[in-house]
N, C-alpha and C positions, 0 to 999 in steps of 0.2 A: 050088430053094427054099432049101435049106440053105446053099449058097454065098453067096447074097445076105445072109443073116443074119450070117454070119461077116464079110463085107466091111463091113457097117454097124457091127459091134462094133469092128473095127479103127479105123475112122474116128472113132468116139466116143472111143476111148483116145487117139488122136493129138491130138484137139482138147483134151482135158483136159491133156495133157502140154504143149502150146504155151502154154496159159493159165498154167500153173504157172511156166514159164520167164519169161514177161513179168512176172508178179507179183514174182518174185524179183529181177529186175533193177531194178524200180521201188523196191523197199524198199532196196536197196543204194545207189542214187543219193541217196535222201533221207537216209540215215544218214551221208553224208559231210560234210554241212554242220555247222559249229560252232554251239553255242548262241548265242542273241542276247544282246548287252549290254542293260542296262537303259537308261533315258533318258540321252541324251547331247546335247551342244551344241557349237557353235563360234561364239563371239562375237568379232567383229572390232572393233578400235578405229577402223578406217577401212574403209569399203566402196568407196572410190574405186579405179578401175582403176589398176594400175601403182604404187600408193602403198605405202610401207613401213608395215606394220601389225602390231599385236599380235594373235595368234590365241589366244584363251582357250578351251581345249578341256576339256570335262568329260564324265564318264560315270559310270554306276552299274554296279559289278561284281556280277553275279549269282553268280559262282563265287568264294567267299571261303575255300574249303578247299584248292584246288590252289595250289602255289607260283607266284608271278608273277615272271617274269624279264625280259620284254621286251614292248614295244608297237610295233606297226607302224602308222604314220599315212601314208596314201596320198591324194594329191590327184588328182582326175580331173575332166574336163570333161563326161563323157558319162553317167555312172551311178554311184550309190552302192552298187550290188549287187556283192558280192564275186565272184560267178561270171562277171560280164561283163568283157570286155577293158577295160583302163583307157586312156583317151586323156588324156595330161597336159594340164593347163590351160596355154594359151599365155602366156608371160611370167611365170608363177608361179615363185618361187624360195624354197623353204623351207630349202634347205641353208645359207643364210647366216644363218638365225635362231639365236637364243640360247634355250636351255631354262632356264626359271626358274619360281619361285613355285609349286612343286608342293604340293598339299594332299591329305591323306588317305593317300597312299602315297608314301614318299620314297626317296631313294637313286638315282634314275635319272639317267643322263647321255645326251646325244645322241651316237650313234656317228657318226664322221666318214665322209667318202667313202672307199671305194666302198660301204660298208654303207648310208649315207644318200645320197640324190640330191636333185636340185632339187624333185622332186614326191613323194619318199618318205623319211620320217624314221623311224629306228629308235631307240627309247629302250631302254636296257639297265641292269640292276642285278644284284647277286647275288640269285638266286632266293629268295623268301621268301613266306610266306603273307600275303595282304593284311591290313593292320591296320584297314582301313575299306572298306566297299563304295563309298564316294564317292571319286572320283579326279579331280583337276583340276590343270591346269598351263598355263603360257603358252609359246608360241613367239613370242618378240619379234624383230621385224625381218624378218618374212616379207614378201616383195615380192608384192603381190596380182596375180592374173591381169590380162592386158590387156583381155580381152573382158568386156563387160557381160553380165549374165544370171546364171543359176544354175550353180554349181559344187558339187563334192561332196568329202567326206572319208570315207575308209574306215578303220575302226579294227579291229585284230586284236590280241588278247593271247596271250602264249605263256609256257610254263614255261621255255623255253630263254633264253639271254642274247642271242641274235642273231636272234630271230624265225624260227627254223627249227623244223621239225616241225609237228605238228598244232596248230591254233589252239585256245585255250581258249574264247574268246568273240569275237564280231565284230558289227559294226554299221556303218551308214552315216549320214551327216549331209549335209544340203544347206545351202549358204550363198549369199548373193547379192552380186554386184558391180554397183554402180549409181552413177549420178550423184547428187549431193546435190539434194534438193528445196529450192529457194530461195524464201523469202518476203520480199517487199519491201513497204514501206509508207512513206507520207510524211505528216508532220505539217506542214501549211502554216503560214507565219508568221501570227501573230494579234495584233491590237491592238484593245482595246475602250476607248473614251473617249467620254464624254458630259458635257455641262454643262447645268445648269438652276438655277432658284432653289431647287428642292427635288427630290430623287430618292428614291423609295421603295426601301429596301434597296439593291440593286445593279442594279435594273431600269432600263435606259436608256430604255425605252419610257414610263416614268412621269415622265420629266423634264418639269417645268412651264416656265413662260414664261422668256424671256431678258431681262426688263426689271425693274430695281430702281428704286424711287422712294424717295429719301431725304427727301422731303417738303420743308417750308419750313425753310431753314437759319436758325439763330438764334445770336447770340453767347452766349446763356444756357444752351444745351443742346448735347449731342453727338448728331449724327445717325448712325445705324448700320444696317446691313443685312447680309445674308449670301447666298451662293450655294453650290452644291455641284458637285463633279465626281467621276466614277467612272473608275477606270483598271484595266486588267488586260492582261497581255501575256505571250507566251512567248518574248520576245526575250532571248536568252542574255546579251547584253552590257548589259542594263538599258534604262532609259528616263528621260526628263525631261519635265516640264511647265513651259512657259515662259509668262509673262504679258506681253502686248504691248499698248501703248496709251498714253494720255496722262492727266494729272491732270484734274480737273474744270475745264471751260473755258466761258466765256460771252463770245463774241466775242474781244476782245483781253485779257480779264480771266481770270485763273486763280486756283485755290486751290493753295497751295504743296504739293508732294509731300513726304511725311514720309521721313526717313532714320533708321530705328531710333529712334523716339521714342514716348513715351507720349501718350495723348490729353490735350489741354489745352483746356478750355473757354475761349472768347474768343480763341483763336489760330487763324488760318487755316491749315488743314492737311488733307491727305487721304492715307490709307494703308490697307494691308491686312495681314493675317497669316493663318495657317492653323492657328490654335489656338482653344481655348475661352478666353474672356476674362471678367474681372469688372469692368474699368474701360475702357470700358463693358461691360455684360453682353451679349455677343454672341458667336456662333460655337459651335463644338463640336470635340471631338477627332476625329481620323481613326478610322474603324472598318473592320473587315474582316480576313480572314485573310492578305491580301497583304503582301509584304515591300517596302513603299514608305514613304517618309518625307518630311516637310516639309523644305524647304531651310533651312539654318541661319539665314539672315536673316529668315525668316518663321515660325520655330519657337519664338518666345519669347512667352508670354502677355503681353498688355497692351503689347506693343511692335509698332509698325506701321511699314510702309515701302512705298514705291512707286517702282520703277525700271523703265523700259521694257526689254523683252527680257531680263528676269532670270528665272532658274529659281526656281520656288517649291516644287516637289516632284519626287521622282525615286526611283529604286531601282537597285541594282547588278546585278540580273538579272531573270529571269522572275518574275512576281508574279501571285498570285490577286487577286480583286476587292478593291479598297481605295477607300473613299469619303472625300474631304476636304471640309471646310467652309471657305470663304474668307470672312473678315470684312472689311467695309468701314467705315471710320470717317471722319467729316468734322466739322470745327469751323470756324467763321468768326469773324473779329474784327468789331468795330463799323465798322471802316473798309473792310470788303470791299464792293466795288462791287455794286450790285444787278444782277440778271439771272438768267436760267435757265441753270444750269450743268449740263453733261452731258459724258459721255465714252463711248467705245466701247472695251471691253477684250476682247481675244482671248486664249484659252487654247490653247496649241499643245502637243500631245503628240508627242514624237519617240521612236520605239523603235529600238534599235540591234541589228539582227539580225546 
């Protein structure tokens, strides 16, 4: 009975001893890691694979009391964790980079090979207490990894000038190498053109009839009427509106077409312009935000003209809505042969894309 109690006591002591050893080893392993850096980043000017890029690296130093003498920057393809083995990113070359634009803590230079390698850069200066917790710099000319996906940067700070000895602080960053996202869109060519005796605002659906009646012609009065057209286009090289047709005709008899002349009662004449007139009182000025204009031969008030296939309006480039009013003027002499005089006039809009 006594021997069994002694054996149990020994077993209990041995168990407690084993637990104490395991606990001690765990505490020692945890104590070997360096404190973590504050927020950090790595912003790339280009995320394309194999492209030369500027890596803008920044961090917040939590330790601002110990002297800072060097920084180790390590690029890995597999993990940002300092305790893991580092697999260098394929194709990456940071050794060819230039250190520049440091902010917050100054005086660092990039150590050359063999201290720095294609995937590990050592920055060094005369050790000094940090002047700011914020530390940012650029590595210009880094050749990005070949492989798409996530890659990592490990950062460690040291009191020594060559990144030797225990690290003051450390941390990891992830960055992505990817193809650009392309967005494509097309603006189709556009031409809006409509003609009518009257058009409400710029609404082509409101265009009224296509017939003008000048009434009974008389040597004592001028007969006049008007029509309208609306134009808009995104043609970069502009547009033109051409008038095609003949003067007023009745069988073999015609009324003479005007060539830049004023209205003259008692003289046989037929002409148009694209302005507001007071002799006779007919027409209106063009309206709308568009950059379009009446052609010079048809842009003088009280001056009328009619020439087949001649441009009466146009613009040098794309234009928003513009509405023009075409004025028609007719006079006849006492010698003008009787008859029903008529003509068909076509307005043709050509956009130059």
